[in-house]
Structures are given as C-alpha cells and as structure tokens.
C-alpha positions in Angstrom: -0.3 0.1 0.2 1.4 3.1 -1.0 -0.1 6.2 0.9 0.2 9.9 0.0 0.2 11.8 2.5 -2.4 14.6 2.5 -0.6 18.1 4.3 -1.4 20.9 2.5 -4.4 22.7 0.8 -2.7 23.0 -2.7 -2.6 19.3 -2.7 -6.2 19.5 -2.1 -6.4 21.3 -4.7 -4.3 19.2 -7.1 -6.7 16.0 -6.0 -9.6 18.7 -7.1 -8.5 19.7 -10.5 -7.0 16.3 -11.4 -8.6 13.9 -13.9 -10.3 10.6 -12.9 -10.1 8.5 -9.9 -8.0 10.0 -6.1 -9.1 7.9 -2.4 -8.6 9.5 0.7 -8.4 8.4 3.6 -9.3 10.3 6.5 -7.5 8.9 10.5 -8.1 9.8 13.8 -4.7 8.4 15.4 -6.0 9.4 18.4 -8.9 6.6 18.0 -9.2 2.7 18.5 -11.5 2.8 15.3 -10.2 4.1 13.0 -6.4 2.2 13.3 -8.4 -1.3 12.7 -10.2 0.7 9.8 -7.4 1.7 8.3 -6.0 -2.2 9.2 -8.7 -3.5 7.2 -8.0 -1.1 4.6 -4.9 -1.7 4.2 -5.2 -5.5 4.5 -7.2 -5.4 1.4 -5.7 -2.7 -0.7 -4.9 -4.9 -3.2 -7.9 -4.5 -4.9 -8.1 -1.7 -5.7 -6.8 -0.4 -9.0 -3.0 0.0 -9.1 -3.2 3.4 -11.0 -6.1 5.3 -8.5 -4.0 7.5 -6.1 -4.7 7.1 -2.5 -4.2 9.7 -0.1 -3.8 9.7 3.2 -4.7 12.7 6.2 -3.7 12.2 9.6 -7.0 15.0 10.8 -5.4 15.1 14.1 -3.0 16.9 12.6 -4.4 18.4 9.8 -7.6 19.1 10.6 -8.0 23.1 8.6 -7.0 19.6 5.5 -10.2 17.9 7.0 -12.6 20.8 7.0 -11.2 22.1 3.9 -12.8 19.1 2.7 -15.8 19.0 4.8 -16.0 22.1 2.8 -15.6 21.3 -0.4 -17.5 18.5 -1.0 -20.3 18.5 1.7 -20.0 15.9 3.1 -20.3 15.3 6.8 -17.2 15.0 8.8 -16.8 11.8 10.1 -13.6 9.6 11.7 -12.7 8.0 10.1 -14.0 8.7 6.6 -13.4 7.2 3.0 -14.5 9.2 0.3 -13.6 9.1 -4.1 -13.5 11.6 -5.3 -13.6 11.1 -9.7 -13.1 14.9 -11.9 -13.2 17.4 -8.3 -16.2 15.6 -7.5 -17.3 13.2 -3.7 -19.0 10.2 -6.0 -18.8 7.6 -3.0 -18.0 8.9 1.0 -18.2 6.0 4.1 -16.8 5.9 7.4 -16.1 3.6 10.2 -16.5 -0.1 9.8 -17.9 0.6 6.2 -14.5 1.3 5.4 -13.7 -1.3 2.9 -10.9 -1.5 -0.2 -13.1 -3.5 -1.6 -15.6 -2.2 -2.0 -13.9 1.2 -3.1 -13.1 -1.2 -6.5 -16.5 -1.8 -6.5 -17.0 1.4 -6.8 -14.6 2.7 -8.9 -15.5 0.2 -11.7 -19.0 0.7 -11.4 -18.5 5.1 -11.9 -15.9 4.2 -14.5 
C-alpha cells in the first residue's frame, strides 16, 4: 500500500483539479476504530486499481485540511472516513466499519 500523505491545502486543490479518481482516507490517530479501519483497508488494498492514488490524512495533525474537505465536497465530517473523488467531485463516501478497499474498488468500477 502506497499512501500519499495529504499534508497541505495545495495537494487538496490538485486532487480537485485532477482527472480521474483519487481516494482520500481520513484517519484519527487517537481512535482505535480508525486504526482498525485503516488496518482492514491496508489488508484489502490489493483490490484497488494501481493507477488510483490513495491519500492519507492525519486529521488530528491537519484539522484545517479535514475541514476544507468537508466544505469543498459538501460532506459531513466523520472519522475514520473514506472518500472517492472523481474529476473533482465526491462520488462516494463512507465511514467507520463500512470502510473497505474492496468496496472502494467496486465503486470505482461502477462509476467508470
């Protein structure tokens, strides 16, 4: 699994402007549920299309970026949370125990 650390607002702007898909994983380093969701996602990550970048946001450290994600994509903040972005729009969002790399891969294939 090759996480791309999401650490500045410029990266978020590039994700919004990019063609194709991106995955955003919002993680709370203080939450055991978030840790379990992250481990499950990593375990299933082989099911994800290799060309889709997967961004990791430590939302405790980068709360401003987390807030910008909620505002920009018009979604309610959750933690942990997974978003699939396609051509600058959030096409899928889930949280907590519903987070699954296999489900994310299926959503990407459905929306392609």
